[in-house]
N, C-alpha and C positions, 0 to 999 in steps of 0.2 A: 764758568767756560767751558765749554766744550769743543773738541776738535771732531769737523765734518768730513768724512770721505768724500771726494768728489772725482767722477769719472769724467774725464775731457780728454779722451782719447786715453790718457795717462792716470794713473791716482794722483790726486791731490789732495793734500791736509790742509784745510782750512781751518782755522782757529775761530770760534764764533766768540766774540763778549757777550754779543745783547746788552739789554739797555733795561734797569730799575723803573719800578713804575714811573717814577716821580720824570723821570729823561723821557722814556716812553712818550708820557702822556704830552711832555711840551712837542717833542716830534713831531707828533698830530697836529698840533698846534699849528705848526710852521710847517709842516709841506702837504701840499696837496694833493688828496687821495684819487682826485679824475683822471690824473694822468698817471695810469698805472705805471708807466714804463720807469716816470722819472722817481715815483716813488720809492720804487722797487731800489731804483740804483742808491738813491738816500737812503735806503733800510739798510741794501749790503755796505754802503761805508760807514754808516753809526754802529751796526754792529760788530762788523769785522776789521775794525778798526783801520780801512781802508780810504783812499784819496778817492774823491768824486768819480777822476779819470780811471782810477783802477776799479772801482766796483763798475763803471758801465762797460769798461773792456768785456770785464766777466757775465753781464748782463748781454749785453750784443753779440759776444764773441764764441760763449762758452755752448754747447749744447744747453735747448733750453731746457730738458729732461734735470740735468747737472743744477743750472742755473736756478731754477726752480724748488730743488732738490735744498738745497744751500740758503736762497729764501725762507722757504718752510720752516729750515732748521731756525734762523735769525728771529722767526718770532715765537716759534716754541722758547728759545735760550732766555727772551724778553718778557716771557710770561705778561703780556698786555692784561692792562685791565679786565679779567674775564674770571668772576666768581662761578662759574660752571663747577666746575673741581669741588670746589669748598662748600656747594651749595649740595652738590651732592655726596661728599665726605659727609655732611653733616646729617644729610634725612637719613645714609644709611647707618649711623652710627647713635643710638637714643642714650648711651652714656655722655657723649661728645654734648650730644642736645644739653645736658645736665648741665655738665661741665661749663659749658658756655653760657646758661642762664645765671650759672654762680656768679660767672665772670661781669656779666652786663650789672647785676647786682651791685657788686664791689667796686666798680669800674677799676677792673685791672685786666689786662692783657693774658690768654691762655697761656703764655709762656710762665708770667708772673705766678701765675695758679700754679702749674708743674712744678715749680723753683719752690712748694713749700714742701714740707714732710708730708708722709703718707698721710700720718693721722688728722692733717690738721683739713686736709684735701676732703677728705671721711667726714668729718666734720660739717665743714660747709655744706657740701652735697645735703649731710643726712639734715640740716639745717633748711636748706633749700625747700629738699622733700616734705618735711614737717612742714611747712608755713604754707605748700598749697595744699596741705590738708585740713580743709575746714572750708564751712559756706560760704560764700562769697556773699552772701545778703546778709546774715546777724554775725559773720564770724565763729560759729560754736565749731569745734572739732567735729571728724566726721563721721566718728562713734557715736558723738550725742546725738546728730542729726536724726536718729531711730529712738533715743532714748533720752527725751531730757531729766531725766531723772539723775542724767552725768552731768548735767549742769545746775548754777545757780544765777537765778539772773536779776541783776541789781541796777539801779537807778541812779544818777546823780545829774542833780542842775547845774545846770552852765550858764552863767549870767552872760558870758561872750554869745553863746547861741542867741541867748533874749534878745541880746543887743543887735545882733545880725538878722534875725528874723524882723524884728519891730521895725528896724532900718528899708527893710527890703520890702516890707507890705508895706510901707508907708509912700514909694516909686508911685510914678504915674504910671499906669496900665505900659503903654508901649514904651516905655523906658527899661522896667524890671527883665525881661528877657534878655536883655543886650550889656545889662549892670552887674560886674563880678564885686561883692563882698568879699576884701580880703582880713585876715585877723592879722595884726601888725603889734607887737610888743611897743609898748612905753617906753623910752629910755627910765631907766630908776633914776632917783635923785641923789645922789651922793652928800653925807654930811660928813664935814672935813671935822 
C-alpha cells in the first residue's frame, strides 16, 4: 500500500491498495476497457477500497490531472502483468541470467535458490557453467576440442538402439517421419 497526495484544491492523501496479479487478471476479464470512464472508475474503486459512487465522484469531479495521477498510482501499485521491468533487469545482469538458468534446471524459484548457503549457490553455478563447457556435437570438453589426445573415445553397443533402429527402418516410408519411438522399461518380474 502506498499513500498518494492529490491536489483537488486542497491536499488529500489517498491510500492506494493496488491489486495482486490474480485480482488484476480477474478485473480485466470482468471490466470492459473500451469504456475508458467506467474502466477508470472501477479501477479506482478496486485499488482505493472505495465504493463505485466514491470512485465516480473522484473521477468526475476532481481536477482531471489529480484524478489521472491517482489512476496512474493505482496501476503502478497493482503492477499488472507486465514483465518489461524483469526483462530489462535480466538483460542488464549476466550473473542473474546464470542464477535463473540454474533455477530453471533445478525447477526451483530464485528465492529458494537465494535461501541456500553461498557455498551451495556457488557450487550450483559452477556446475552449470562446467556443463555448458563442451562440444554440442560429441560432448567433449572444450579443451579437448582442439587437442584430441586429452580424451579417449570408447564405444559400446546398445541392443535397445539396435531394436529401435530396426523398428524405424521397417516402417512404411510415409509413416516413418511422423512416428516417434520411445524406450520404456519393461516391468521387472518379482519372485516371491
